[in-house]
C-alpha positions in Angstrom: 39.3 -3.9 -2.9 36.6 -3.9 -0.2 34.5 -0.8 0.1 31.9 -0.1 2.8 29.6 3.0 3.1 31.8 6.1 2.8 31.1 9.6 3.9 31.3 12.2 1.1 30.9 10.0 -1.9 27.8 11.8 -3.2 28.2 12.6 -6.9 31.4 10.6 -7.0 31.9 9.1 -10.4 33.8 5.8 -11.0 33.8 3.4 -13.9 34.1 -0.3 -14.6 34.0 -2.5 -17.7 31.4 -4.8 -16.1 29.0 -3.8 -13.3 27.0 -6.6 -11.6 24.0 -5.4 -9.6 23.0 -8.0 -7.0 25.3 -10.1 -4.7 23.3 -13.3 -4.4 24.2 -16.7 -6.0 23.8 -15.3 -9.6 25.7 -12.1 -9.1 28.7 -13.6 -7.2 29.0 -16.5 -9.6 29.0 -14.2 -12.6 31.8 -12.1 -11.2 34.0 -15.2 -10.4 33.1 -16.9 -13.6 34.3 -13.9 -15.5 37.7 -14.2 -13.9 37.7 -18.0 -14.4 37.1 -17.3 -18.2 40.2 -15.2 -18.3 38.5 -11.8 -18.2 40.9 -9.2 -17.1 38.9 -6.0 -17.2 37.5 -4.2 -14.2 34.5 -5.7 -12.3 32.3 -4.0 -9.7 29.8 -6.1 -7.7 27.1 -4.2 -5.8 25.0 -5.7 -3.0 22.2 -4.1 -0.9 23.0 -6.1 2.3 25.9 -5.2 4.5 26.7 -8.8 5.0 29.2 -10.8 2.9 27.2 -12.7 0.2 25.8 -16.0 1.4 23.9 -19.1 0.5 20.1 -18.9 0.6 19.0 -22.6 0.8 20.3 -23.1 4.4 18.1 -20.2 5.7 15.0 -22.4 6.0 17.0 -25.5 7.2 20.3 -25.8 9.0 20.8 -22.0 9.6 17.3 -21.6 10.9 17.8 -24.6 13.2 21.0 -23.2 14.6 23.0 -26.2 13.2 25.3 -24.0 11.2 26.8 -20.5 11.5 26.9 -17.6 9.1 30.5 -17.9 8.2 29.9 -21.5 7.0 27.2 -20.4 4.5 29.3 -17.6 2.9 29.5 -18.0 -0.9 33.1 -17.0 -1.0 35.7 -16.1 1.7 35.9 -12.4 2.2 39.5 -12.1 0.9 38.6 -13.9 -2.3 37.0 -10.8 -3.8 40.2 -8.8 -3.4 42.4 -11.7 -4.6 40.2 -11.8 -7.8 40.3 -8.0 -8.2 36.5 -7.8 -7.8 35.5 -4.5 -6.3 32.6 -5.3 -3.9 30.4 -2.4 -2.8 28.1 -3.7 -0.1 25.3 -2.0 1.7 24.7 0.1 -1.5 21.5 0.0 -3.5 21.2 0.9 -7.2 18.3 3.3 -7.8 18.7 4.0 -11.5 20.2 2.4 -14.6 20.5 4.6 -17.7 21.0 2.2 -20.7 21.7 5.1 -23.1 24.5 6.7 -21.2 25.6 3.4 -19.6 25.6 4.8 -16.2 23.9 3.7 -12.9 23.3 5.7 -9.7 23.2 4.3 -6.2 21.3 5.5 -3.1 24.6 7.1 -1.8 24.7 9.3 -4.9 27.6 7.4 -6.5 27.6 7.3 -10.3 29.1 4.2 -12.0 29.8 4.2 -15.7 29.9 0.8 -17.4 30.4 -1.0 -20.7 28.3 -4.0 -19.6 25.7 -4.3 -16.8 24.4 -7.5 -15.4 21.2 -7.4 -13.3 21.1 -10.1 -10.7 18.3 -8.6 -8.7 16.7 -11.7 -7.3 13.1 -11.9 -6.1 11.2 -10.8 -3.0 8.6 -12.6 -0.9 5.2 -12.3 -2.5 2.8 -10.3 -0.4 -0.9 -10.8 0.2 -3.3 -8.0 1.2 -4.9 -10.3 3.8 -1.4 -10.7 5.4 -0.4 -7.1 5.7 1.1 -6.8 9.2 4.5 -5.7 10.4 4.8 -8.6 12.8 4.5 -11.2 10.0 7.5 -13.3 9.2 9.0 -14.1 5.8 12.3 -15.6 4.9 14.5 -14.1 2.2 17.6 -13.0 4.1 19.8 -14.2 6.9 18.3 -11.5 9.2 14.8 -12.8 8.4 15.9 -16.3 9.5 17.5 -15.1 12.7 14.3 -13.2 13.7 12.2 -16.2 13.1 14.6 -18.5 15.0 14.3 -16.2 18.0 10.5 -16.8 18.1 10.5 -20.6 17.7 10.8 -21.7 21.3 9.6 -25.2 22.3 5.8 -25.3 22.6 5.2 -22.2 20.5 2.7 -22.6 17.8 3.8 -21.6 14.3 1.3 -21.1 11.5 2.8 -21.4 8.0 0.8 -19.9 5.2 1.9 -21.8 2.0 2.7 -25.4 1.4 5.5 -25.0 -1.1 9.2 -25.9 -0.8 10.1 -23.1 1.5 7.1 -23.2 3.8 7.4 -27.0 4.3 11.1 -26.7 4.9 10.5 -24.2 7.7 7.7 -26.4 9.1 10.1 -29.4 9.2 12.7 -27.3 10.9 10.3 -25.8 13.4 8.8 -29.1 14.5 12.4 -30.3 15.1 12.9 -27.4 17.4 10.0 -28.4 19.5 7.4 -26.0 18.1 3.8 -26.9 17.3 3.2 -26.4 13.6 0.2 -25.9 11.3 0.5 -25.5 7.5 -2.2 -23.8 5.6 -2.3 -24.5 1.8 -4.9 -23.1 -0.5 -4.5 -25.9 -3.0 -5.6 -29.5 -2.4 -2.0 -30.8 -2.5 1.4 -29.9 -1.1 4.0 -28.4 -3.5 1.2 -28.1 -6.0 2.4 -27.8 -9.6 6.0 -28.5 -8.5 6.0 -32.3 -8.0 4.1 -35.4 -9.0 1.0 -36.5 -7.2 2.9 -39.5 -5.8 5.7 -37.3 -4.3 3.1 -34.8 -2.9 1.1 -37.6 -1.2 4.3 -39.2 0.3 5.5 -35.9 1.7 2.1 -35.1 3.1 2.2 -38.4 4.9 5.7 -37.6 6.3 4.5 -34.2 7.6 1.5 -35.6 9.3 3.5 -38.4 10.9 5.9 -35.8 12.2 3.0 -34.1 14.0 2.3 -31.2 11.7 -1.3 -30.2 11.1 -2.1 -29.6 7.5 -5.1 -27.6 6.3 -6.0 -27.7 2.6 -8.4 -25.7 0.4 -8.6 -22.5 2.4 -7.1 -19.1 2.2 -6.5 -16.3 4.7 -9.3 -13.7 4.8 -7.8 -11.5 7.5 -5.3 -11.6 10.4 -4.6 -9.6 13.5 -1.9 -9.6 16.2 -3.5 -9.2 19.6 -1.9 -9.7 23.1 1.1 -11.6 21.9 -1.0 -13.9 19.7 -2.1 -14.1 16.1 -5.8 -14.6 15.2 -6.3 -15.7 11.6 -9.6 -16.0 9.9 -9.9 -18.3 6.9 -12.3 -17.8 4.0 -14.3 -20.8 5.2 -15.1 -19.0 8.4 -12.7 -21.0 10.6 -10.4 -19.1 13.1 -6.9 -20.1 13.9 -4.6 -18.9 16.7 -0.8 -19.0 16.7 2.2 -17.5 18.4 4.2 -17.0 15.2 2.9 -16.4 11.7 5.0 -17.1 8.6 3.9 -16.3 5.0 5.5 -18.4 2.3 3.3 -17.9 -0.8 5.9 -17.6 -3.5 8.2 -14.9 -4.8 7.9 -12.0 -7.1 10.8 -11.0 -9.4 12.5 -7.7 -8.6 11.9 -5.8 -11.8 11.4 -2.3 -10.7 14.9 -1.1 -11.5 14.6 -2.7 -15.0 11.2 -1.2 -15.6 12.5 2.3 -14.8 15.3 1.7 -17.2 12.8 0.9 -20.0 13.7 -2.8 -20.2 11.1 -5.3 -21.4 9.5 -7.1 -18.4 6.9 -9.8 -18.2 6.9 -11.9 -15.0 10.6 -11.1 -14.8 13.1 -9.2 -17.0 12.7 -10.6 -20.5 16.0 -12.1 -21.8 17.0 -14.2 -24.8 18.9 -17.5 -24.6 22.2 -15.8 -23.7 20.4 -13.7 -21.0 20.6 -10.4 -22.9 17.8 -8.0 -22.2 16.1 -5.6 -24.6 19.1 -3.4 -24.2 22.2 -4.8 -26.0 24.7 -4.1 -23.2 22.5 -5.2 -20.3 22.0 -8.7 -19.1 19.7 -10.2 -16.5 20.3 -13.5 -14.6 18.8 -15.6 -11.8 15.4 -15.3 -10.1 14.7 -11.9 -11.7 15.1 -13.1 -15.3 12.5 -14.6 -17.6 14.7 -16.5 -20.2 13.7 -17.8 -23.6 14.0 -21.6 -23.7 13.8 -23.1 -27.1 12.8 -26.5 -25.7 9.6 -25.0 -24.5 9.4 -22.2 -27.1 8.6 -19.8 -24.3 10.1 -17.4 -21.8 10.2 -19.0 -18.4 11.4 -17.6 -15.0 12.9 -20.3 -12.8 13.8 -20.0 -9.2 16.7 -22.3 -8.3 20.3 -22.0 -7.3 21.4 -24.2 -10.3 19.5 -21.9 -12.7 21.1 -18.9 -11.2 24.6 -20.4 -11.5 24.0 -21.6 -15.1 22.8 -18.2 -16.3 25.7 -16.5 -14.5 28.2 -18.7 -16.4 26.4 -18.1 -19.7 26.7 -14.3 -19.3 30.3 -14.6 -18.2 31.3 -16.6 -21.3 29.4 -14.1 -23.6 31.1 -11.1 -22.0 34.5 -12.8 -22.0 33.9 -14.0 -25.6 34.3 -17.7 -24.7 32.3 -20.8 -25.9 29.0 -21.2 -24.2 28.8 -23.8 -21.5 27.0 -27.1 -22.2 23.2 -27.0 -21.6 22.0 -28.8 -18.5 18.4 -29.3 -17.4 17.1 -27.1 -14.5 17.4 -28.8 -11.2 15.8 -28.1 -7.8 16.1 -29.7 -4.4 14.5 -29.6 -1.0 15.1 -31.3 2.4 12.2 -32.1 4.7 12.3 -34.3 7.8 15.7 -35.6 6.8 14.6 -36.7 3.3 16.1 -35.2 0.2 14.0 -34.4 -2.8 15.7 -33.7 -6.1 13.9 -32.6 -9.3 15.3 -32.1 -12.8 13.6 -30.7 -15.9 10.6 -28.4 -16.5 6.9 -29.3 -17.0 5.0 -27.4 -19.7 1.8 -26.0 -18.1 -1.5 -27.3 -19.6 0.1 -30.3 -21.3 -1.0 -33.8 -20.0 1.6 -35.6 -18.0 2.1 -39.4 -17.6 4.0 -40.6 -14.6 6.0 -43.8 -14.0 7.1 -44.6 -10.4 10.2 -46.7 -9.7 11.0 -47.8 -6.1 14.7 -47.6 -5.2 16.6 -48.9 -2.2 16.1 -45.8 -0.1 13.3 -44.0 -1.8 11.8 -43.6 -5.2 12.1 -42.1 -8.7 9.2 -40.6 -10.7 9.5 -40.2 -14.4 7.2 -37.6 -15.8 6.4 -37.7 -19.5 4.8 -35.1 -21.8 4.0 -35.8 -25.4 5.9 -39.1 -25.2 9.1 -37.4 -24.1 10.7 -37.6 -20.6 10.3 -34.0 -19.3 11.1 -34.3 -15.6 12.8 -36.7 -13.2 12.1 -36.6 -9.5 14.1 -38.5 -6.9 13.8 -39.0 -3.1 16.9 -40.3 -1.3 18.1 -41.7 -4.6 21.1 -39.5 -5.6 22.9 -42.0 -7.9 19.7 -42.9 -9.8 18.9 -39.2 -10.1 22.2 -38.2 -11.6 22.1 -41.1 -14.1 18.5 -40.4 -15.2 19.0 -36.7 -15.8 20.8 -37.7 -19.0 17.5 -39.2 -20.3 15.6 -36.0 -20.1 14.3 -35.0 -23.6 14.4 -38.6 -24.9 11.4 -40.4 -26.3 9.7 -42.9 -23.9 10.2 -45.7 -26.4 13.9 -45.1 -26.7 15.0 -44.3 -23.1 15.0 -47.2 -20.6 15.2 -46.4 -16.9 18.7 -46.3 -15.6 19.3 -48.5 -12.6 22.3 -48.9 -10.3 24.5 -51.9 -9.8 24.9 -53.8 -6.5 28.4 -52.3 -6.2 27.0 -48.8 -6.4 24.3 -49.5 -3.9 26.9 -50.6 -1.4 28.8 -47.3 -1.6 
């Protein structure tokens, strides 16, 4: 049943077979995947926000633009939690997890005893000392997006610090709302380290053609908000002025709760291939988890909805004692200026990468090879080719031929 903040629950003690901490994509999916796997034991899902759990990708796109409403981005309808017998405690933050006594405590003083605990803590916007100002905008929640939308009137100047997926999506949305937009990126390319050189160049061209000013190779030295305007000094000595300032310089995993619990953490909560932490009855999934991946022989933290859903389903099958789901390559996507970018696979840092570019009917495909093996497939406005070529990831270059589409498929 639904439970909101209650008066007099301090020191109340309840219990559940499985407690899931975090009500984002990973946490909600884990709860429902447990039920889908036939798990009949009690489930408690806790979320810090008072809102019903919702999708995050639209926050920088359709929701920010005012093209969709909150009820259309809800992860599940409100009554589905009750129907699935998932007790959802919203607006309640977990402050401590004791892995020895298998008990957690919330900021309301509630104590919850568990058999298994799943940490789906997500990540927070990474902060920079040079951008420490209460008027600075970031986007991690629906309320963040609503605050930013209220400032993006036609003719206003938005300065975006960070040229990654999120920053560029906001820039694309803002220019569509009539704002003037400048993007500051410390690297020499957009989406540095995330996409191929070809895709980066093409998207840079798109942004410039849309009227967005791009500044590369500089970082913020200091900023100040004076008389309804931002003044930002760059490390090259240049000064910029803007009406609205957004920082989008990556995300940091939320590991504080895990660290206090004594769990191993290293750029995320360290987990094995089935997402188990250093404590046998505690799991971690989604943006907060650094999972061991045998294909890379390393622990890797991945920020994507698909990764969150996959890890949620893995943990659900483990707890429900069902067969593990089939492995799928990590996938990512972004929409900028009406063009859809899709990426599958992971690049090993420091390993040389060879790229093969294939022009499609509406866009392009980039095959990225490492060590003679297809590691990543990128696609722009080529969804059919993307889905077919995902199957080739991990295959040697001399074995796998590019998958094309038939004239019949093109016409669909």
